[in-house]
N, C-alpha and C positions, 0 to 999 in steps of 0.2 A: 160887754166885757170882751177883752182880747185874750186869746190863749196864752199860756205861760210861754215866756221867751219871745213874745211879740211886743211891739211898741205901739202905743196908741197916739194918734195925731188926728185931730178933727174927728171925722166920722169913720175913720178907717183904722185897721190894724195892719202893721207892717212886720214882716219877718226878714231878717238879714241872714242869708245862708252862711254857713261856716265851711262849706265844701265848694271847691271850685269846679264848675261844670260849663259846658258849652251853653249857648243861648237856648237851644231847643231842649236840652236836658234840664236846664234851669227852669224853663217854663213848665215842663212836665212835673218837676219837683213842686213848683207852686200849685199846679192843678191838683196834685196828690194831697196837698195840704188844704184844699178847699178854697184856694185863692188863685191869683194869676200874677204875672209880672206886673209891677207897678205902672199905672197910668198917671202921669203928672198933670193935674188940672189947674194949678194956680202957682203964682210966685211964692206964696207961703209954703206950699207943699214942696216946691223945688228947693227952697232955702232949708226947710226941715230935713229933706233927704240928703242934701249936701252936708248938713251938720253931723250926720252919722259918720262921715269922714272915711268912707271906703269906696273903692273902685268896684262897681257892681252893674250887672245887666239891669236894664229897665225894659218895659214892654213895648218897644217900638222897633220896627224893621221896614226895610224897603225890598225885601226878598221876593215879593210877588211882582212888583213893578218898580224897576230901577228909578230912583230919585222921587218916588212917591211914598213918602213916609206915612205909615199907619200904625196905630196902637193895636194891641192884641185884641181889642173888642171890635176892630174893623174901622174905627173912625179915623179920618184923615188928620194929620198934624196941622194945627192952626196956630198955636203959640209955641215958640221953641226957646231953648236955653243952650244953644250950641256954643262951644268954645270958639274963639276966633279961628278962622280958616276951616271950620268944620261945617257940615260934613264934607269930607274931601275924597272919599272912596279910594284912598291910597291903595295902589296895587290892583284896583278894579274889583275888589272882593269884600269891601266893608259894608255889610248889609244889616248889621244889628247895632244897637245903641247901648252904651254904658254911661253911667253917671261918673264923672271924673272929678275927684275932690281936691285937686292940687292948685287951683287958682283962688285968689282972695275974694273975688266977686262970686257969691253963691248963685247968681243968675247966669253965669257962664260956666256950664259944667257938663255938657253932653259931648260925646265923642263917638264917631262911628268906628266899628271894629269888625274884623272877620267873625262870623257867627260861630266858628269852631274854636275860637279862643276860649280858654277855660279861666273862669274867675267867679267871684261871689255874685249873688243876685239879691234883688229886693222883691219880695212878694207883697201883695196887698189884698185885703178882703174887708168887707164891711164889718162894723161892730155888730155883734149878735147879742 
């Protein structure tokens, strides 16, 4: 079962925050809920998350090594769903990733952003 106010998809529960926070504060909020920022493992999961239709942090960053994108569990990015021209590191400080819901193709939806930008986030935890 998933906790109240969480959404079930596949073998995971997802929580979409209602309070805008930085990437780090969003991650801490997820950890406090017994979860972590979402790790996207499939086309189906990407399409599902895009269907939520909100701009939100996901669990990927290159803050440790520039241009080496890692998920919050430490795994390297292998399959991506970047918007066209992304990641572009605009201004030299876009080290965190958001899901961006404004394109018609659900498989083109990631955007790199400065980590101190405040917005919603999506937490993920296994079904218990």
